C-alpha positions as CSV (number, residue, x, y, z in Angstrom):
1,M,-80.5,-18.1,-24.8
2,H,-77.5,-16.3,-25.6
3,N,-75.8,-17.5,-28.9
4,E,-72.5,-15.4,-29.3
5,A,-69.4,-17.4,-30.0
6,T,-66.8,-17.4,-27.3
7,P,-63.5,-16.2,-28.7
8,V,-60.6,-18.9,-28.8
9,D,-58.2,-18.6,-25.9
10,I,-54.9,-18.9,-28.1
11,T,-52.9,-19.1,-24.9
12,R,-54.5,-22.4,-24.2
13,I,-53.7,-23.9,-27.5
14,L,-50.3,-22.3,-28.5
15,S,-47.2,-21.6,-26.5
16,A,-45.6,-18.2,-26.1
17,E,-42.8,-19.2,-28.4
18,E,-45.4,-20.5,-31.1
19,R,-47.3,-17.1,-30.7
20,A,-44.1,-15.1,-31.1
21,N,-42.4,-17.1,-34.0
22,K,-44.2,-17.2,-37.4
23,S,-42.6,-20.3,-38.5
24,A,-43.4,-22.1,-35.1
25,L,-47.0,-20.8,-35.3
26,L,-47.6,-22.3,-38.7
27,A,-46.0,-25.4,-37.7
28,A,-47.9,-25.7,-34.5
29,L,-51.3,-25.0,-36.3
30,E,-50.6,-27.5,-39.0
31,K,-49.8,-30.2,-36.4
32,R,-53.0,-29.3,-34.2
33,L,-55.5,-28.6,-37.0
34,L,-54.2,-30.9,-39.8
35,Q,-52.2,-33.6,-38.3
36,G,-50.1,-33.0,-41.6
37,K,-48.6,-30.4,-43.9
38,L,-50.4,-27.9,-46.0
39,R,-49.9,-28.0,-49.9
40,P,-47.1,-25.7,-50.9
41,K,-49.6,-23.2,-52.5
42,Q,-51.7,-22.9,-49.2
43,E,-48.5,-22.7,-47.0
44,A,-47.0,-20.1,-49.4
45,A,-50.3,-17.8,-48.9
46,L,-50.2,-18.3,-45.1
47,V,-46.4,-17.5,-45.1
48,E,-47.0,-14.5,-47.1
49,Y,-49.9,-13.3,-44.8
50,L,-47.8,-13.7,-41.8
51,E,-44.8,-12.0,-43.4
52,H,-46.9,-8.8,-43.9
53,R,-47.6,-8.8,-40.1
54,G,-45.1,-7.1,-37.6
55,T,-45.1,-8.6,-34.2
56,L,-48.1,-11.1,-34.1
57,D,-51.1,-10.1,-31.9
58,E,-54.1,-12.2,-31.0
59,R,-56.0,-10.8,-34.0
60,D,-53.3,-11.9,-36.5
61,I,-53.2,-15.3,-34.9
62,L,-56.9,-15.8,-34.9
63,E,-56.9,-14.7,-38.6
64,T,-54.2,-17.2,-39.5
65,I,-56.3,-19.9,-37.9
66,R,-59.3,-18.9,-39.7
67,L,-57.3,-18.8,-43.1
68,L,-55.9,-22.4,-42.4
69,M,-59.4,-23.7,-41.6
70,S,-60.4,-22.3,-45.3
71,T,-57.9,-24.5,-46.9
72,P,-58.9,-27.9,-48.7
73,E,-56.7,-29.7,-46.2
74,Y,-58.7,-28.6,-43.2
75,Q,-62.0,-29.3,-44.9
76,L,-61.1,-32.8,-45.6
77,T,-59.8,-33.7,-42.2
């Protein structure tokens, strides 16, 4: 049995606009993964991460998802 994880197809969970706009991306991920808002400290960390990226690619988006899933807000949902 093969146990490799299948990568997330970000085009199925995020629109083209959400993938292209950093603010829209963060808002969409909060809505889909948290059903709420991040605490200001966690939000600031993700905003800072995104600000240091140029045009977002799939790797940047997947890393943002991983970072959001590491927050206390996600761990409690």
